[in-house]
C-alpha positions as CSV (number, residue, x, y, z in Angstrom):
1,M,-30.1,-27.3,-9.6
2,A,-26.7,-26.4,-8.5
3,P,-25.9,-22.7,-8.0
4,R,-23.4,-22.7,-10.8
5,T,-25.7,-24.0,-13.5
6,F,-28.1,-21.1,-13.5
7,P,-25.7,-18.6,-15.0
8,L,-24.7,-21.2,-17.5
9,V,-28.4,-21.7,-18.5
10,K,-28.8,-17.9,-18.8
11,L,-25.7,-17.6,-21.0
12,T,-26.9,-20.4,-23.2
13,A,-30.3,-18.9,-23.6
14,K,-28.9,-15.5,-24.4
15,A,-26.4,-17.0,-26.9
16,G,-29.3,-19.0,-28.5
17,L,-31.5,-15.9,-28.9
18,A,-28.6,-13.9,-30.3
19,G,-27.7,-16.6,-32.7
20,G,-31.3,-17.0,-33.8
21,A,-31.7,-13.3,-34.3
22,L,-28.5,-13.2,-36.4
23,Y,-29.6,-16.2,-38.5
24,L,-33.0,-14.5,-39.1
25,V,-31.4,-11.2,-40.1
26,Y,-29.0,-13.0,-42.4
27,S,-31.6,-15.3,-44.0
28,Q,-33.9,-12.3,-44.7
29,G,-31.2,-10.5,-46.5
30,L,-30.8,-7.6,-44.1
31,L,-27.0,-7.9,-44.1
32,G,-26.8,-7.7,-47.9
33,S,-27.2,-4.8,-50.2
34,S,-29.5,-1.9,-49.6
35,D,-31.9,-3.3,-52.3
36,K,-32.2,-6.5,-50.4
37,G,-32.7,-4.7,-47.2
38,A,-35.4,-2.5,-48.7
39,H,-37.2,-5.6,-50.1
40,A,-37.1,-7.2,-46.7
41,L,-38.5,-4.1,-45.1
42,H,-41.4,-4.1,-47.6
43,K,-42.1,-7.7,-46.7
44,A,-42.0,-7.0,-43.0
45,K,-44.3,-4.0,-43.4
46,A,-46.8,-6.1,-45.3
47,A,-46.7,-8.8,-42.7
48,V,-46.7,-6.6,-39.5
49,T,-49.8,-4.5,-40.3
50,P,-52.3,-7.4,-40.6
51,A,-50.8,-9.0,-37.5
52,V,-51.1,-5.9,-35.4
53,E,-54.7,-5.4,-36.6
54,E,-55.5,-9.0,-35.7
55,W,-54.0,-8.7,-32.2
56,T,-55.8,-5.5,-31.5
57,K,-59.1,-7.1,-32.4
58,Y,-58.3,-10.1,-30.3
59,F,-57.4,-8.1,-27.2
60,G,-60.1,-5.4,-27.8
61,W,-57.6,-2.6,-28.0
62,Q,-58.0,0.4,-30.3
63,L,-54.8,1.9,-31.6
64,P,-54.7,5.4,-33.1
65,A,-54.4,5.6,-36.8
66,V,-50.8,5.8,-38.2
67,P,-50.2,9.4,-39.3
68,K,-49.5,9.8,-43.0
69,T,-46.1,11.3,-43.7
70,E,-44.2,12.2,-46.8
71,F,-41.1,10.3,-45.5
72,S,-40.8,6.7,-46.6
73,L,-38.6,4.5,-44.4
74,C,-38.5,1.9,-47.2
75,D,-37.0,4.5,-49.6
76,A,-34.5,5.8,-47.0
77,W,-33.2,2.3,-46.0
78,N,-29.5,2.4,-45.3
79,S,-29.3,6.2,-46.1
80,G,-27.7,6.7,-42.7
81,V,-25.0,4.2,-43.5
82,R,-24.4,5.9,-46.8
83,T,-24.2,9.3,-45.1
84,V,-21.6,8.1,-42.5
85,I,-19.5,6.4,-45.2
86,S,-19.6,9.5,-47.3
87,A,-18.5,11.6,-44.3
88,L,-15.7,9.2,-43.5
89,S,-14.5,9.2,-47.0
90,I,-14.2,13.0,-47.2
91,A,-12.9,13.4,-43.6
92,P,-9.1,13.5,-44.5
93,T,-9.7,16.2,-47.2
94,K,-11.8,18.3,-44.8
95,G,-9.3,17.7,-42.0
96,C,-6.5,19.1,-44.2
97,E,-8.7,22.1,-45.3
98,Y,-9.6,22.9,-41.7
99,T,-5.9,22.6,-40.6
100,Q,-4.8,25.0,-43.3
101,Q,-7.5,27.5,-42.3
102,G,-6.5,27.2,-38.7
103,W,-2.8,27.9,-39.5
104,K,-3.8,30.9,-41.6
105,Y,-5.9,32.2,-38.7
106,I,-3.1,31.7,-36.3
107,K,-0.6,33.4,-38.6
108,E,-2.9,36.4,-39.0
109,L,-3.3,36.7,-35.2
110,A,0.5,36.5,-34.8
111,K,1.1,39.5,-37.1
């Protein structure tokens, strides 16, 4: 193989993996609404648990039990996105408020 073809093969493999991952994410509905994302997360959770148990039995590993928490990732799906969008939507208003408070503070210091 020529020295120039190896980087091209690596680039092609990376592009193929990225494209495949993007296709999988899109086909599972993870780029859609939060309801579709939560549904896909429930499906993944139902499929991963038996697969992990089967592989641990196959390899003879013993994994610790998953701790029970009150927090449900499925219920909080996309909550970070909602929080960021909410913060960005009120940023101009908060910026004006903080600017006004800053000017009042500077005026009081100047007196």
